[in-house]
C-alpha positions, -999 to +999 in steps of 0.1 A: -547+035+599-583+021+599-604+039+575-641+043+583-650+050+546-677+026+536-667+006+504-698-006+484-697-039+467-717-027+438-716+009+425-747+030+425-761+037+392-779+070+389-812+073+373-797+096+346-773+068+336-802+045+327-820+072+309-788+079+289-783+041+281-821+040+269-820+070+247-787+067+230-795+037+209-827+056+198-807+085+185-807+112+212-783+122+241-797+125+275-796+163+275-815+164+240-841+141+255-846+159+287-850+191+264-876+172+244-895+163+275-896+199+285-908+210+251-935+183+252-946+193+287-939+159+299-932+162+337-917+130+348-887+130+372-856+111+363-862+083+388-897+076+371-880+079+337-853+053+346-879+028+361-900+031+331-870+024+308-861-007+329-896-020+336-915-011+304-894-003+275-922+000+251-939+029+272-905+046+275-901+045+238-936+061+235-924+088+258-892+091+238-911+096+206-933+124+221-900+141+232-884+136+199-915+151+180-914+182+204-877+187+194-885+185+158-915+209+160-894+233+180-865+232+154-888+228+125-866+199+112-865+162+115-839+145+137-820+116+124-825+085+143 
C-alpha cells in the first residue's frame, strides 16, 4: 500500500510555459513566436528564452520584436498586436 511515487510540493513549470506567458500579451502564440525566431535566424534555446523573459523583460521584448518583424516580412503583412 505504500507508494514510492514522489509528490512534489511545487509543480515544475517548463520553459515553454514562461515563454508562452511572455508572448501572449504581446500578441503572438508560443508557436508563432518560435516560427518568428527561426525566420529571424535567432538561435536561442527555450531555457535561455524563458530566463531572459523572467530576468530581463526589456531584452526579451526586443527579441520578440525581431521575431515579429521576421514573420511580417515572411508573410508580407503586418501582424496585429
